[in-house]
C-alpha positions in Angstrom: 27.7 45.8 -132.9 30.0 44.2 -135.5 28.5 46.5 -138.1 29.7 49.5 -136.1 33.0 48.0 -135.2 33.7 47.5 -138.9 32.9 51.2 -139.4 35.2 52.1 -136.5 32.4 53.4 -134.4 32.3 52.7 -130.6 28.6 52.4 -129.9 29.1 51.7 -126.2 31.2 54.9 -125.8 28.6 56.8 -127.7 25.9 55.6 -125.3 28.0 56.6 -122.2 28.9 60.0 -123.6 25.5 61.0 -125.0 23.0 59.2 -122.8 21.3 58.1 -126.1 20.7 54.6 -127.4 19.0 52.7 -130.2 16.4 50.3 -128.7 14.7 47.9 -131.1 11.2 49.2 -131.9 10.3 46.7 -134.6 11.7 43.3 -135.6 10.7 41.0 -138.5 12.4 37.6 -138.9 11.8 34.9 -141.4 13.3 31.5 -140.7 13.7 29.4 -143.8 16.1 26.6 -142.9 17.5 25.5 -139.6 21.2 25.9 -138.8 23.0 23.0 -137.1 25.7 22.9 -134.5 29.1 23.7 -136.0 27.7 25.0 -139.3 29.8 27.7 -140.9 27.5 30.6 -141.4 27.8 33.9 -143.2 26.0 36.8 -141.5 25.4 39.9 -143.7 24.0 43.2 -142.3 23.4 46.5 -143.9 21.3 49.7 -143.4 18.4 49.8 -145.8 16.8 53.1 -144.7 17.3 55.8 -142.2 15.4 58.9 -141.0 16.2 61.5 -138.5 15.0 59.3 -135.6 15.1 55.7 -136.9 17.5 53.3 -138.8 16.5 50.0 -140.4 19.0 47.2 -140.5 18.4 44.3 -142.9 20.2 41.0 -142.5 20.6 37.6 -144.2 22.2 34.5 -142.6 23.5 31.9 -145.1 25.1 28.5 -145.1 26.8 28.2 -148.4 24.2 29.2 -151.0 21.2 28.4 -148.7 19.4 31.4 -147.0 18.6 30.4 -143.4 17.2 33.6 -142.1 16.2 37.1 -143.3 15.6 39.9 -140.9 14.6 43.6 -140.7 15.2 45.4 -137.5 14.2 49.0 -136.8 16.0 51.0 -134.2 14.9 54.4 -132.8 17.1 56.9 -131.1 16.0 57.5 -127.5 17.2 59.3 -124.5 17.8 56.9 -121.6 17.1 59.4 -118.9 14.0 61.0 -120.4 12.6 58.0 -122.3 11.8 60.1 -125.3 12.6 59.7 -129.0 15.4 61.9 -130.2 17.1 62.9 -133.5 19.9 60.6 -134.3 23.2 62.5 -134.0 25.2 62.9 -137.2 28.1 61.0 -135.8 25.9 57.9 -135.5 24.3 58.4 -138.9 27.7 58.8 -140.4 28.7 55.4 -139.0 25.6 53.8 -140.6 25.4 55.4 -144.0 27.5 56.2 -147.0 29.3 59.6 -147.0 27.1 62.4 -148.2 23.9 60.7 -147.1 22.0 64.0 -146.8 19.7 63.0 -143.9 
């Protein structure tokens, strides 16, 4: 959600307005080192790939120079009412990708 907020995209409003959402359809996590209470962590998230119906978010959680966690999450666009996969609307792709993405 912070990724979209940083890109000035209101995901909750998008869901309400369109009836579409991005459920998680695949998740891969690799835990390397444990975090501890009150650790100051840096969370980095970016879009690594996108297609007309799916978007892949990659992430890394760091404590200083130590990598604690690496993740890859695939989200697919789906209609809540029909339960079917849909094409990701351009407004959502534009909030995820660089201008001129061409998808």
